[in-house]
N, C-alpha and C positions, 0 to 999 in steps of 0.2 A: 621219546622221539617226537619232535615237533612236526605237525604235517602242514604249518603254515608257511609263508614265503617269508623269508627273514633278510633284512638288508642292514648293515651296520653303518652308521654315518658318524664321523667323528665330529664333535662339536669343536670350535675354535676355543684353545685353551683348556679342554678337557683331556683327560687321561684316559677315560673309558668311553667306548662307543655307545651312541644311543641307539637301541634296537627298534625298529619299526616293524610291525606285524601287519600282513595284508591279510585281510580277510578271505577265507576259502567260499566258494558258492555251496550253498546248501544241499544236503543230500536229498535223495528222491522221497517224496512222501509215500507212504503206504495207501494205496488206493483200492477201493473194492466197487463192485457192481451192486449197489444198494436196492435198484429195482430195475424193472424193464416192462415196456408195455409193446405192442406190435410196433410202434413207430418212435419210441423213445427209450432212453437209458438215463438212469440216474448213477452218477458217479459221487462217492463220498470218499474223503481221506482225511489222514492225521497229520498233524505238524510232522516235519522231518525229524529223525533223531538226531542229526548234526545239522545246526543252522549255520555253521562255518564262522561263528562269533558275532554275529549280526540277527537283528529281529526280523522276523518274516513280516513283509509289508502287504502281501497279497498272493494270489496264485494266477497261473495262466494255464489255460486248457487248450489242446490242438487235437484236431481230428483229420483223417483223410477223407477221401470219397469212396471208400470201399472197393476201388479198381486199382490200387497200388499208386495212385496219385500222390503229390506231396501233402504233407500235414499242414493244416491252415488254422491259423489262430481263431477260436472262435469264443473265448472268455477270458477275461481279466476281474478279479474280484478278491475281496477279502474273506468272504465265506468258503466254507470247506466241503462245498457240494456244487454240483452243476448238473443240470437235466439237458441232454441232448435231444431235441425233436427234429421230426421230420426225416428220421431213419427209416431205410428200407427193409424189411424183412426178409430173412435169407440171405444177406450181405454181412460180412465181418469187417469191420472198421478197426482202424489203428488209431489209439488215441494216446496222448501225453499229457501228464500233469506235472507243473513245475512250481515250487516255491519261489518267490521273489522276495530279494532283499536289496539293500543299498547296494550290493555286489553285482546285482542283476538276477538274471534266472539261475535257479541251481539245477541240479541234475535231475533229468527227467524220470518220473515213472511211466513205464511203458506197458500198454496192455492192448490186446485185442479184444474187441467188444461185438456183440450182436443183439439185435433186438430179438424178442421171443420169436421162436419158430411154431411150426405146426407139432401139436403133440402127437405121440404115438397112440395106437389103437388101445382100447379098453383091453384088458385080459380077463379070462376066466368068466366069459360071459355065458350066462346060465338061466335056467327056468327056476324060479324059487317055489312058485305055487300056481295051480292053474284050476280053473272051474269051467262051467259051461258058459260064463259071461265074462271071464277075466283071465289075463296072464300076468302074474308078477315075475318080473325079470330083476336079474342081478348081475353086476360085474365089479371088478376091481379096477382101481384107477389106473391110467398109462403109467407106464415105468417111466417114460420120457414126457415131461410136461411142457417143453419147448421154451423152457426157462420163465414162463409165466404160469400164476395160478390158473387153475382149472375152475372156471366159473359156472359151469353147467355142463349138462350131456343132452 
């Protein structure tokens, strides 16, 4: 079954119609959060599985204000990554990434993203050893890292 738009046109003097296939928009790319800091998020994506019969010429990225406002265009480029900076920790943003072809923007990959938050408390806090001049403490790392690596205690 064809999923493209098809229109038949009879050429003058021809007995068979000439078939024209209209390209379809590209499918949504597969997007992941590849990294996060307190104020930024790096998105990375793959080329869409279905390009709609046309080559990808670039990608567009949109993000909202984390308050339910409209999505705003923040990037167009050929690379398959984008780092959003100036985000606020504790807020969740909506983002979309679309592939661009000669047909225009493809279907958007939609996701909710948030810069890293506050990690949970360490667990199993304990005294490992002690003497009259020191105490050696131990703990297990937090269960929730706040979506960022723990850099120290």
